[in-house]
Every structure is written in C-alpha cells, then in structure tokens.
N, C-alpha and C positions, 0 to 999 in steps of 0.2 A: 722097545721092539728089537733089542740086540739079538734076540733069538732068531730073527729073520736072517741075520748074517751068519750066525752059528749053524743054521740049518741049510747053508748054501749047497745047492746042487744045480747043475746046468738044466735049463728048461728043455724037456724032450721036444724034438722037432715036430711031433704030431700033436702036441698039446698047446692050447691057448689058455692063458690064465687071466682072469678078470677080477680085480679087487675093487670093492666099493667101500666107501666110508663117508664120514662127516667132517667137514672143515671147521665145525664149531667145537673147538677143543678148549681145554682149560688154559689159563694163563701160563701155568707151569709147563704144560706140554708144548704150548706155542713157543716158549723160550727154548725148550729142548730142540724143537724142530728148527728154530731160527739159527741155532748154533751149527747146523749142518750145511748151511747155505754157502755158496761160493761168493767171492768178492763181487762178481758181476750180478749175482742174485741180490746181494745186499744193496747194490746200487739201484737195481730195478725196484725193489720194495719201496724205496724212498720216493719213487715217482707217483705212487698212489697217494692221492690227497685225502681220501676217505679211509678212516681206520679199519672198518670191516673189510674193505677190499684189500687193504694191505695185509691184514691178518690171514685172509683166505689165501693170498699169494704165498705167504710164508708157510702156511700149513700144507698146501698142496705140493710145493717144491720140496719141503722137508720130507713129506711122506714118500714122494717119488724117489728121493735119494735113498731112503731106507729100503724101499722095495727093489731098487736097482742093485743095492748091496746084496740083497738076498740072491739075486740071479747071476751076479758077476763075481761075488766073493771079494769085492773091493769095498773097503770101509766107506760109509756114506760121505764123509768130508773129502775123501780123496778122489771121488768120482768126477770125471770130466765129461761133459756133454755139450754139444753145440746146438744152436738154433739155426736151422736152414733159412735161406731167404724167404721161403714161404711160411715160416713160423713153426715148422714141425721139428720137435727136438729129436736129436740122435746122439748116441754115445760117440765120443771122440775116438779117433783111431787108437788112442792109448788104451781104451777100455773095451773096444768092440770085438775082442778075440772070441767072445762067446757067440757071436752072431745074433745077439739079442736085439729085437725090435720092440718098440713100445710106443704107446700113445696115451693121452689122458684127456679127460673132459670134465667140466664141472658146470653145475647150474645151481645158483644160490649156494647152499652149504653141502650139496650132494656132489661127490667126486667119484670118478671111475678111472682106474688105471688098467690098461690092457697090455699083455706081454706075449710075444711069440718069438720063435727062433728061425732065422733065415727066410722069413716071409713077412711082407709088408702088412701092417695092421692099423686100423683106425677105429676109434670109438667115439660115440657121442651120447650125451644125456641131456634131456631138455625137460623143464618143468612145464606141465600143462598150464596154459595161460588163457583163461576164459575171456579176457578182455581183448584178445588179439582180433584184428580185422582180417579174418581168414581169407575172404575173397580177394581183398586188395593184395595181401602178401603172396598168396598162391599165384595170382595172375602175374605178379612181378618176378617171382623166382622160379616157379615150376613150369613144366611143359604145359601146353594148352590142354592136352588130354588129361594130365594129372589134375589140373585146376578144375576141369569140367567134372571129373570123377568125384572129387571132393565135394563140390557144390551140388552134385546130384544126390548126395546122401541126405538122410534126415538131419535136421539141424543139430540134434543131440549127438550125432556121430561124426560131425565134420572136424571138430577140434582134435579128436583122437586120430583120424585119418591124416589130417594135416601134419600132426606132430610125428606120426610114423614116417611119413614121406620125408620130412625135414631131417630126422635123425638118420635115416638110411642114406640120404644123399650126403649129409655131413660126414658120416663115418667113411663112406667110400672116398670122398675127396681128401679127407685127412690121411687115409691109408695110401693114396696115390702121392700125397705130398703136395696137393693143390688146395688152394683156398676157394672161397665162394666166387672169387674173381674168375675162376675157370669157366663158370657158367653152370648153375644148377639146372638150367633148361636145356643143356646139351645132352642129357641122358635121362632115362626114365626108370623108376623103380616101382615095385609092387607096393600097394598101400591098403588094399582091402583086407578086412579082418580075417577072412577065410583063405587068404592067399599066402603062400610061402614067401619069405623075404628073399628077394632076388633083384638083380638088374634085369630090366626088360628090353631096353633099347639103348644102344651106345653108337649112334650114327658116326661119330668121329673115329671109331675103331670097333667094328662089329665083333672082333675077337675078344674084346674086354669081357663080354658076358661070361665066357667060359673060364676066365682067369680068377674070378672072385666068388667068394661065398659069404653069406651072412650067418652068424651064429646067434642063437636066441639067448639073450642075457636077461637076468632078473634085475630090476631096479626098484627103488622104494615107491610106495604108493604116491600118486600125484605126479609121477615122472614117466617118461618113456626113454628107451635107449636102444642103440644099435651098435653092432660090432661087425666090421667088414675085414676079411682076411684074404690075402692073395693065395690061391690054391689051384695052380694050373694043373697039377697032377690029379686033382680030384680025390685027395687022400681023405680018409675018415678021421677028421680032426676031433680031438677030445677037448671039450670045454670044461675047465674047472674054475668055479667061482668061489671067491673068499670074501669075508667081511673083515675090514680092519678093526682092531680092538679100540 
C-alpha cells in the first residue's frame, strides 16, 4: 500500500473518510505490517497471550500507520501518535500539523478507520450477537426509555435496535474522548429503524445535541456501525467510504 503515501493530499475539511477492511491477512502481509510498528506497539503486542488477538493488534496498528501516512505525508514507521488517558489515539504534536483527527474500531476481523480534519470523530462497529441477553445489558447501560423502547419491539427486531443504540453511543463517546465510564445512560440516541441517527437528549449539556452529527456508514453483513462527527457549524459534510485491499 505504498501508493497511499504516494497519493498524499491533505484531507478536505468538509470531508470524512471511512475505511473498512479485514484483519485476517496473510502471514506475509502480517509481517509487512508488523515492521511498521513502533517500539511501544511491539511491547504491547507481546502482552496478548492469544495469537489471534496478537495478530489482529498487529494488523490494525499497521493498517492505521499506512492510512495515517496517506493523510500526513509522513512515512508509516516515522509517525508518532499518543494514546490519551481515556484510550483515544491522537497524532503527537510532531505530526499533527495537518489537523488530522482519526478513530478506529474493530469487531472480530472487521475493522473501521475514520478520518476528519479539525473536527472530533468517533467510529464503532459491532457484530450482531444473537446470544446477547438484551434486556439485562440494555437495563444496565442504556437510559430507561431506550431500554423500554427496545423491549417493546417484536423479539426479532430487538437485537438490531440494541446494536444500533450501542454503536451510536460508543461512536459519540469515542469522538468526545470519553469511555463507557462516562455513562451510557447519561444521554439518549435515536434507535428506531425509521428514525434518523441523532442525539436526542444530553441532560449534562443540552447544547451537545447541536454540536454533533451522525454519518450513515456501510459495514459488512452481520455487523452494524456508527460514525459521530463534531459539526457545530452544520456544514454539509461529504462522506467518502473506501475498502482496504
């Protein structure tokens, strides 16, 4: 994927790019991706005791470096980024002259990378899990109204609505730079099939509703995804989606 670096051009401020791919790569490609990792990432990979988890970590971090190179013009091995205390990755001051913001999410072998410029962004992808105890998890993490809405649906629609709710909440929290510890039940999102994706209630700061927008992203069959972007000016953002080779 050296062509990504060769095709470098700054990301337009009104565009959001989302890349999707698979972490199930060949051994040869995995070694190529591993060579791009930093010393810290090499240390982190060794903490994974299960080989598939280690390989997925190598693949997604290597892919991220290649994509960051495309948007910054910095060679993948030379890129420096930091992990904030909340776990959100950011480019270090050395590389952030482009104003690039990014986020990633993975579920099993599916991975998403989202990029924007000068605006916070969060992305989440989740595999539909039929074995999930929906009522228990919804009552634990969601608002009472969201949990009631999900359980009022026909049984064959609840898993989809639950996962829609989860991904929209996760994407928003990740864009803000907060984890689940912030409290998924502190705000409400739309989740019905015929409703546009949006924040509905943010009691901790009512103005939050007007600061964020959700962009409709395509994900592989068997998954659902969400992308939240800070857009206080209400600009007409252009979403461009790509598939990693």
